[in-house]
N, C-alpha and C positions, 0 to 999 in steps of 0.2 A: 504493500500500500504506500509506503513512504517513497518508493521508487517513482511512482507516478507524480508525486508532489515535486520531487526534484527534477523530473523530466519537464514538467510544466514550467518550473522556475528557469531552467536552462533555455526553454523555448522563448520565454518572455525576454530574457536577457539578449538573445541573439536577434530577435525581431526588433528590440529597442535599438540595438546597434545598427541594424539595417535602416531603421527609420532616421537615425542620426545622419547616416550617409546620404540618404535621399534628401533630407532637409538641407544639408550642405550643398548638394548638387543644385537644388532649386534656388537656393539663395545666391548662387553664382551663375545664374542663367545668363547674365549680361556682363560677366567678368571677362575682359580681354585675355585670350590665351588659356582660359581655364579648361582643365580636363576632368570630366566626370569620373566618379568611382563606382564600382559595382561590388556588392557583397555576395559571397558564396558561402553556403552552409555545408556542414558535414555532420554525420552522426557521431555520437560520443562513444564512450566505452560500453562494453556489454558484460553483463553478469551471466556466466554459463552455469545453469542448474544441472545440466546433464550433458556429458560429452557424447560425441558420435560413436557408434559401435559398428563393427563389421558383421557380415552374415556368419552364422554358425551352422555348418552342415550337420554336426553331431546332434544338435537339439532341434534342428529344423527351423531356427529363427532367422529372420531377415535382419539386415543392417538397419540401424536407426540414426536419424540425424540428431545433431546437438540441439539442446534447448537453451536459447539465449534470450535474455531480457535487456533491452537497451535502456540507458539512463539519460536520454536527452540528445540535444544537438549543440553544436558549437560553431563559431565563425571560422571557416576554413581559410578564407582569404578576403582581403579588400584590395581589389586591383584597380589601377588607374588606366583609363582608356586613352593612353598617350598616342596610340597609333591611329586614332580617329580624328580627322580634321574637323574643326569647327567651321561655321559659316563665315563668309567674308563680308566685311562692311567697308564701303567706300567712304573715305574721309577727305580725299584730295589734298592731304598733307604730304608733302614730299618726303618727310622723314618717318611716316608710318609705313612699316614694312611687314609683309606677310610671307612666311616660308611656305612654298609649295613642295611638300615632301615630308620625310620623317626626321629631318635634321632639327637641331635646336640652336638658338643663339647662345653664345658663351658670354656670360657677364660676370663682373666682379662685384660682390656685395658683402660688406663687412669684412673685407680682406680675404674672402673665400670665393672660389669659382663656383658659379651656379649656372643653370641651364634653363632656358625659357622659350616659349612660343610667343610671348607677348612682345610685339614689335612696335609699340608706341614710343618712339624715340624723340628726344629733344637734346639740345646742346646746353650744358650747364655753364656756370660763370667762368669756369676754367677752360672752356672750349672743348670739353670732352663729350662725346656722344653717350647719352644715358637712357635708361628705360624710365618709365613713369614712376617706378619705385625708387629711382635714384641709383640704380646699379650701373656701373660703367660697362659699355659694350666693348667687347674684346675683338681684336683683329690684328692685321698686319700693316706695317708701315711701308714707306716707299724709299727707293733709291732716287733721290731728287735729280741727280745728274742724268740717270737713265730715263726718268720720266720726261725731263725737258727735251731730251733727244727724241723720244718717241713722239711728243707733241709737235716738235719742229718738223718731223717727217710725216705728220698726219696720222699717227697711230694712237689717237686718244682712246679708242675702244679696246686696246690691248693692255693686258696687265703685266707687261714686261718689267715695269718698274717696281712691282710689288716684291718685297723681301719676306719670304715665308720662314720666319723664325718663331720662337715662342710668342704666343699671343700677348698683347699689351693693350691697355686702354687706348681707344681711338680718339686722340686729341686733334680733331679735324679743324678746329678754329683756333689753333695756336697762333702766336704773334707772327710767325713767319708765313703762315697760310692766309692771313687776313689780307695780304697784298700779293700781287703778281709782279715779279721782277720785269723791268723793261727789257727790250731787245732791239738791237740796232738793225736797221733795214739793210739788206744785202741785194734784194732783187725788186725791180719795178718793170712795168711794161706799158707801152702805149697802145691804144686801140682807137679805131676810127678811120677817117678818110681824108686824104689830101686832094682837094680840087685844084688843079693847076691853073684854073682861070680866076681863082680868088685874088682880088687886087691887093690884099694885104701881103701877099707873098712877094710883091715887088717893092714894098716900102722898107724903110730902114728898120722899123720895129718888127716887121714880119708877123707871122701867125704865132701867137703866144700859147705856151703850154706850161702847166705847173706840175712838177713831180714832187709829191710829198714823201718824206723819209724821216726816220727817227735815228738819234744817236744812241749810244749805250746807256745813257742816263734817262732815256725816255723823252728827251726834248724833241719837239716837232719842228721840221723845217720844210720850206718849199723852194725847190730849185726852179727858177723861171727860165724856160728855154724859149728860143724863137727859131722859126723855120722860115727861110727866105729862098727864093729861086736862085739857082746858081747861074752865073753868067760867065761867058768866055772873055778872052782878051779884048774883044771888040764890043764888050758890054751887051752881048746877045744872050738871051735866056737859053740854057741847055735843057732840052726836054727830058723830063724824068729825073733831074738831079736837083738836090736842095742842100743848102748850107744849114748845119745845126750848130747853134751857139748858145752860150749861157749869158743871160742878161742880168741876173742877180740871184742870190740865195738869201732868203729872209727867214727869221724865226717866227714863232707863233704870234708875236705881237706886230709882225710886219716890218721889223727892223732888220736892215741888211747886216750880214755877218762880216762884211768887208770894212765897215766904218762904224764909228760911234760918236756920240757927243762927248766932248771933254767935260771934266768936272773941276771945279775950282778948289781952293785950299780947304774949304769947308765941306767938301763932298757934294756940293750942289751942281746939278747939270747946267752946263752953259749952252750957248747956241753955236759954239765953234766945234767943228768936226775934226776927227783924227782917224787914221787908219788903224784897224785891228791887226793883230799878228797874222791872221789869215789873209787880210787885205794886202799886207806887205809881201808875204811869202807867195801869195797866189793860190789858185785852185786849178787842178788839172782835170779836164773832162774830155774824153775822146781824144787823148793825146795832145790837147791844147791847154796850155797854162794861161790862166786869166789872172792878171794883176790889177789892183785898184789904184786909182790916182785921184787926188783932189787938186784941181787947178786953182791956184791962188788968184790968178788973174780974173777968173770968172766966178770965184766963190762969193756968194752972198749969204750972210747968216740965216740959217733956218731953211735954206733951199737945197733940195737934193739934186738939182740939175748939175751942180758942180762935181758930182761923183761920176767917175768913168770906170768902166770895167773893160780892160783892153786885152784881146787875145794876142798871145805872143807868136802865133804861127797861123798858117792857113786853117780854115775851119774844117770840121768833120763833114763828111758828105753822105747824104741819104740818097740811095739809088732805087728807082723802080724800073720794071720792064715797060718800056714805052708802048709796046704793042698790046700788052694784056692788062697793064695797070697794077700788077701784083708786085709785092715787095721783092727786091733783089738783094741788096746789101746795104749796110751802113758801115762806113770805113773811117777809122781815125785819121787825124790830120796827116796829110802827105802819104797815106798808105794806098797802094793799089790792090792789096789783098789783106786778109786778116784771118787769124786762127778762130776768131769768133765774129763772123760777118753779120750777125744778127744783133749785136749789142755794142753799146758804148759804155765806158766805165767812168764814174765819178770817183777819183782816187780819194781815199779817206783823208779828211781835212786835218785830223789830228788823232791822237790815241783814243779820243772819246768817240770816234766814228769808225765805221767799216767801209770798205769799198762798196759802191752801189752800182750794180750792173743794170742798164736800162735796155730792155728788149724792144726793138722796133718791128719785129717780124710779122706782127698781126695787122699792121696798117696797110691801106691800099691807096691807089691813085686813080679814082674813078670820077667821072663828071657828076657833080652834085649841086646844080643850081648856083655855081660860083661861090661856094662857101665851104671852107675846111671845117671838119668836126673831129677834133683830136682830144683825147682824154688820157690821163695817166692813172694807173692802178698800182698799188704796192703788192709785191708777191710775184710769183712766176706766171707766165702766160698760160700755163696748163690749168689754172684755176685752183691749184692746191694750196695757195697762200704761203708757200715756202719762201722764207726770206723776207716776208712783209714787214717784220719788226712790229713793235708795239710800245705804247706808253706804259707807265706803271699803272697797274689796275687794282681796284678795291673789290673785295669779295661782295657779290650781290646775292648769292644763294648756294645751296647744297643740293645734290641729287644723288640717288643710288640706282645703279643699274641692276639687271637681272642676276648678275654674278656677285652682287654685294659690293662692287667697287664704288667708292665714294668720290665724287667729283665736286670741285669748287668752281663756280662761275664768277667771272670778274668783268668789271665794266669796260675793260680794254679788249673784250672779245675772247680772252683766253679761257680755256677749260683745263683745269689742273687736277691730275689724279692725286688724291690725298691719302688713300688707304683702302683697305678691303675688309669687310666683315667676315670673320671666320665662323664656321658652324661645327657642331659636333654630332656624331651619330653613335648609337650604343647597340651592342649585341642584344641586350634585353632592356629595351626602353621602359617596359612596364615595371622593371625592378628599381627605377629611380624613386627617390623619396621626395614627396612634396614637402616644401619648407616654407610655404606661404609666399605672398606677393607674386603668384603665378610662376614660381621658380621651383626647380628641382635640384636635388643633390645626388651624387653618385653613391651607390652602396656596393657591398661585396658581390651582389647578385646582378648588378646592372652592366658591369663592364666599366673600364676606366677611360678617362680623357687623356690623350697623349701630350697635352700641353701646346700643341701646334694647331690642330684642327684641320678642316677641309674647306676647299672652295665649294660653295653650295651646289654649283652645277656638276662638279665632280662627284658630289654625294647623291646625284640623281634628281636634284630639285632645282628650284629657282626662287628668286625673290620678286614679289610684286610690290610696287610702291603706290602710296596713296590708298592702301588697303590694309585692314587689320583682320587677323584671325580671331573670331569671337569664341565664346564658350561652345563646347561640343555637347552640352546638355540637351537631351531630347525630352521636352516637357511631356509629350504623350506617353513615353516610356516611364518617366518618373511618376506621373500620376497613376499609371497602371500599377507600378511597383508599390506605390503608397497604399493603394486599395488592398492588394494582396498581402502586404505587410500588416496592415490594420487587421485584416481577417485572421491572419496567422497569430497575431498577438492576442486577439479576442478568443480564438480557439484554445490557445495555451492557458489563458486565464480560466477557461471553463474546466480544464483538466484539474486545476488547483481547487476550484470551488466544488467540483464533483468528488474529488478525492477527500476533501474536507468533510463533505456530507457522509461519505461512507465511513470515515473514521469516527464521526459522531455517532452513527448507528452502532458501530462496534463497541464504543464506550458505553452506550445505553444498554447493552446486553446485560450488564451487571445489575441494573435496577430491578 
């Protein structure tokens, strides 16, 4: 009789445990990255009142089975459904990331490595990528020199610059990442058309073009070129040939780099001009060295007309095929051939500059209503942007791609690889221990983390941005389990009340 009481008590305890788990599941139905738990029961010990016996031919008896009375139930396991993905919720937040697959984010919380599916990330005050719970997201850093080379070659999408060593917190907005270093221009190209009937080609000022370039410090300059028709010794225009000359080079404020206004003893700007070092030494473009002069006889305070830029040799020559109008060559001063017949080079002005090659090969000489249309672009003519150079940039945003690589965007147009999120997979993910804040810890039965981790795509998954993985709690299943748990608890309570009534009748036999 007492056995039934204890069986009922065991049943009450196990059903109460299951109800606790169900309640926790339902409470976390909207918790990001939460994984629901399931409770499994097993029967408890048995009391054997008679053991099994074999058949006896001598007495003609058959074998009998053992007689056992169970003494209740117990909780066999509480398993977390980590292998079941939750629903996805669009947030349009660039730093909200959802792992598609079985992998976990690796985070550091309270000095310990933890693992989570909750990808609601933000950047804390120290510039470190963190979870909503304040755990630092772990990953790999970059080899800056390699990354810069990759970007210069148009390989932003490749993770060549990632250094896969032991994971560390991803400080993506460190001081050095908040800005993008400037880069000197090395390549430019001209595009458009030269109409030989344009009257500007026969004037002293010619057809003007402006070629923009940067120095190593990110300062912007415009080299002002002019195109004029080439003439022979009889002053007759040579069909399909043009002189290319430099008329000035100015900074972002429109001030020529060849001269400047003098300053008095108090450091105040005067109206008197003087040549700069570049103006005195000259600038070489297309094999022609241009030097600056200020003519005292014609100088008037405040007037730029007294400034002259004089070429020290015959000008560079642009040649077209007179029959087809297509580009032929552009040759340095005095040259009949060239190893690079498509470009002219602006030799670096000082150590703060690089040589700038200007490609003329994409321009044409077609009839176009008597007007030339020429423009200059930084970079190579193939459209890759190689050698375009840039000013210093300030960070404007962060983004994460499918492979977990984190990029910074800058207002100078650069995209910079800052690091990569590492993920972890486990041989027995259900063996992980829940430690709160939607995080898990390893156990002896889950498998270990190797300290380095994996690329999420190598782990068979990917990362979706602007999306969060929600709880995987299925309310329909939870409510069904709640009903059956309630009935099980109710039935076990009846065992106790019925056994109590029977004991009461037994005690009343003495009356």
